[in-house]
C-alpha positions as a Python dict, from the first residue, in 0.01 Angstrom:
ca = {
    (1, 'M'): (0, 0, 0),
    (2, 'K'): (88, -125, 348),
    (3, 'R'): (393, -300, 207),
    (4, 'Y'): (530, 22, 57),
    (5, 'F'): (482, 208, 385),
    (6, 'L'): (643, -68, 592),
    (7, 'L'): (933, -87, 349),
    (8, 'L'): (989, 291, 374),
    (9, 'V'): (980, 282, 756),
    (10, 'C'): (1222, -13, 771),
    (11, 'V'): (1467, 152, 530),
    (12, 'C'): (1460, 477, 729),
    (13, 'F'): (1521, 303, 1063),
    (14, 'V'): (1801, 87, 922),
    (15, 'W'): (1961, 392, 760),
    (16, 'G'): (1939, 578, 1093),
    (17, 'D'): (2103, 293, 1286),
    (18, 'V'): (2388, 271, 1037),
    (19, 'S'): (2467, 643, 1069),
    (20, 'A'): (2815, 720, 1195),
    (21, 'K'): (2747, 1000, 1444),
    (22, 'E'): (2423, 1140, 1574),
    (23, 'T'): (2584, 1479, 1636),
    (24, 'A'): (2688, 1537, 1273),
    (25, 'E'): (2496, 1819, 1110),
    (26, 'L'): (2252, 1695, 847),
    (27, 'H'): (2168, 1956, 583),
    (28, 'N'): (1958, 1753, 334),
    (29, 'A'): (1640, 1550, 359),
    (30, 'V'): (1436, 1340, 117),
    (31, 'K'): (1075, 1281, 223),
    (32, 'T'): (749, 1142, 93),
    (33, 'T'): (408, 1284, 180),
    (34, 'F'): (265, 987, 367),
    (35, 'L'): (-103, 1083, 359),
    (36, 'S'): (-106, 1155, -15),
    (37, 'W'): (-87, 781, -92),
    (38, 'F'): (-437, 745, 52),
    (39, 'T'): (-583, 1018, -169),
    (40, 'G'): (-452, 918, -510),
    (41, 'S'): (-107, 1074, -549),
    (42, 'C'): (258, 1017, -467),
    (43, 'K'): (476, 1313, -366),
    (44, 'I'): (852, 1326, -309),
    (45, 'S'): (1023, 1625, -139),
    (46, 'Y'): (1382, 1742, -119),
    (47, 'E'): (1480, 1985, 156),
    (48, 'R'): (1812, 2167, 193),
    (49, 'S'): (1928, 2388, 476),
    (50, 'F'): (2131, 2684, 351),
    (51, 'L'): (2137, 2914, 655),
    (52, 'R'): (2130, 2827, 1025),
    (53, 'N'): (1751, 2861, 1050),
    (54, 'Q'): (1626, 2865, 690),
    (55, 'T'): (1562, 2581, 446),
    (56, 'M'): (1423, 2539, 95),
    (57, 'E'): (1184, 2254, 17),
    (58, 'A'): (1070, 2145, -330),
    (59, 'T'): (807, 1876, -390),
    (60, 'V'): (702, 1700, -710),
    (61, 'G'): (413, 1460, -735),
    (62, 'Y'): (237, 1227, -972),
    (63, 'I'): (-143, 1231, -942),
    (64, 'G'): (-299, 894, -1018),
    (65, 'F'): (-92, 668, -793),
    (66, 'G'): (-229, 533, -465),
    (67, 'A'): (-582, 482, -334),
    (68, 'D'): (-838, 679, -535),
    (69, 'L'): (-1038, 826, -247),
    (70, 'F'): (-1308, 990, -462),
    (71, 'D'): (-1319, 722, -735),
    (72, 'N'): (-1264, 985, -1007),
    (73, 'H'): (-946, 838, -1165),
    (74, 'P'): (-727, 1152, -1156),
    (75, 'K'): (-418, 1169, -1379),
    (76, 'G'): (-173, 1457, -1371),
    (77, 'W'): (101, 1621, -1167),
    (78, 'T'): (166, 1871, -888),
    (79, 'V'): (461, 2086, -778),
    (80, 'R'): (519, 2266, -450),
    (81, 'Y'): (788, 2502, -320),
    (82, 'G'): (825, 2627, 36),
    (83, 'H'): (1081, 2836, 221),
    (84, 'K'): (1103, 2732, 589),
    (85, 'Y'): (1195, 2959, 877),
    (86, 'M'): (1294, 2732, 1169),
    (87, 'F'): (1230, 2827, 1535),
    (88, 'F'): (1316, 2667, 1870),
    (89, 'G'): (1508, 2389, 1701),
    (90, 'N'): (1814, 2189, 1785),
    (91, 'K'): (2122, 2400, 1708),
    (92, 'T'): (2326, 2099, 1596),
    (93, 'Q'): (2054, 1981, 1353),
    (94, 'P'): (1943, 2267, 1123),
    (95, 'L'): (1642, 2070, 988),
    (96, 'N'): (1494, 2000, 1333),
    (97, 'G'): (1227, 2211, 1508),
    (98, 'F'): (913, 2423, 1468),
    (99, 'Y'): (878, 2624, 1150),
    (100, 'I'): (673, 2869, 946),
    (101, 'R'): (671, 2805, 573),
    (102, 'P'): (529, 3034, 304),
    (103, 'E'): (470, 2815, -1),
    (104, 'V'): (316, 2795, -346),
    (105, 'I'): (143, 2488, -492),
    (106, 'Y'): (33, 2415, -847),
    (107, 'S'): (-176, 2111, -945),
    (108, 'R'): (-294, 2009, -1292),
    (109, 'F'): (-491, 1689, -1351),
    (110, 'H'): (-779, 1535, -1546),
    (111, 'Y'): (-1052, 1349, -1358),
    (112, 'D'): (-1397, 1192, -1402),
    (113, 'T'): (-1680, 1420, -1290),
    (114, 'K'): (-1937, 1298, -1036),
    (115, 'E'): (-2254, 1357, -1237),
    (116, 'F'): (-2181, 1295, -1605),
    (117, 'K'): (-1873, 1069, -1590),
    (118, 'E'): (-1689, 1291, -1838),
    (119, 'R'): (-1320, 1384, -1815),
    (120, 'K'): (-1255, 1736, -1692),
    (121, 'L'): (-941, 1942, -1622),
    (122, 'S'): (-854, 2084, -1282),
    (123, 'N'): (-587, 2352, -1300),
    (124, 'M'): (-530, 2527, -963),
    (125, 'G'): (-261, 2726, -788),
    (126, 'S'): (-239, 2849, -431),
    (127, 'A'): (-21, 3054, -199),
    (128, 'L'): (-26, 2931, 160),
    (129, 'L'): (131, 2991, 498),
    (130, 'T'): (194, 2666, 686),
    (131, 'I'): (318, 2594, 1034),
    (132, 'G'): (466, 2267, 1145),
    (133, 'Y'): (717, 2068, 1337),
    (134, 'Q'): (995, 1857, 1190),
    (135, 'Y'): (1153, 1594, 1414),
    (136, 'I'): (1477, 1412, 1337),
    (137, 'Q'): (1583, 1094, 1515),
    (138, 'R'): (1926, 994, 1387),
    (139, 'R'): (1853, 1005, 1014),
    (140, 'F'): (1478, 942, 1022),
    (141, 'V'): (1254, 1250, 963),
    (142, 'V'): (891, 1310, 1057),
    (143, 'D'): (741, 1639, 936),
    (144, 'A'): (383, 1734, 1037),
    (145, 'F'): (226, 2056, 906),
    (146, 'W'): (-98, 2254, 865),
    (147, 'G'): (-172, 2572, 675),
    (148, 'S'): (-413, 2787, 478),
    (149, 'G'): (-408, 3054, 212),
    (150, 'Y'): (-550, 3175, -119),
    (151, 'A'): (-632, 2963, -427),
    (152, 'I'): (-714, 3046, -788),
    (153, 'G'): (-800, 2844, -1099),
    (154, 'N'): (-1040, 2573, -1223),
    (155, 'E'): (-1121, 2348, -927),
    (156, 'A'): (-1216, 1979, -923),
    (157, 'D'): (-1572, 1904, -817),
    (158, 'T'): (-1439, 1712, -513),
    (159, 'N'): (-1264, 2030, -386),
    (160, 'Y'): (-944, 1827, -335),
    (161, 'Q'): (-654, 1950, -548),
    (162, 'H'): (-382, 1695, -452),
    (163, 'G'): (-177, 1926, -234),
    (164, 'F'): (-452, 2138, -84),
    (165, 'A'): (-829, 2132, -37),
    (166, 'L'): (-1075, 2414, -94),
    (167, 'W'): (-1291, 2543, 191),
    (168, 'D'): (-1609, 2333, 215),
    (169, 'Y'): (-1691, 2328, 587),
    (170, 'F'): (-1978, 2425, 817),
    (171, 'G'): (-2223, 2445, 527),
    (172, 'S'): (-2022, 2703, 332),
    (173, 'Y'): (-1800, 2676, 25),
    (174, 'N'): (-1531, 2914, -97),
    (175, 'K'): (-1310, 2819, -390),
    (176, 'H'): (-1050, 3082, -299),
    (177, 'I'): (-967, 2955, 51),
    (178, 'A'): (-710, 2674, 41),
    (179, 'M'): (-620, 2450, 331),
    (180, 'T'): (-346, 2190, 365),
    (181, 'F'): (-215, 1945, 621),
    (182, 'G'): (7, 1643, 604),
    (183, 'I'): (273, 1416, 742),
    (184, 'K'): (600, 1359, 559),
    (185, 'L'): (837, 1071, 636),
    (186, 'G'): (1192, 1034, 511),
    (187, 'F'): (1562, 1041, 589),
    (188, 'C'): (1841, 1298, 628),
    (189, 'F'): (2191, 1297, 490),
}
């Protein structure tokens, strides 16, 4: 896993150094959700700026790749769409700056249950509001975000839905409160 991460970082830095001009506007970005590799999934995002301070971001993911944090052998997929409203960013780079992103996430996967070791289906959707900051250095992108919202569906017994987690803090559990956070790394073009 370390090799894949180091390879991604090296490719992004080399790509950034080869870029022709740092002042050229970059309207597209391809990113991977870095933390998802450590929880059993691999997610790739494409972001496109279409107005001066608005972008669209779509994410697809395969559940079952990476470190299986809960040892429940999940297999499935996830999709995510968010519409970013950028604030206090760099005017020459439309993808750079603080943002608010309303988004929807849908995850569907089979997994082994904790108690009976049987296969079960988790089928959950959520609507969230996330805040974050996206930083661009030449062509290298770092995107950190956090958010919460509402969830509905059949949850996994680990409360982790490969895109969001259900509220299970301070001795209380609520399957309708979804929370998400993450770090995405990638490159702009």
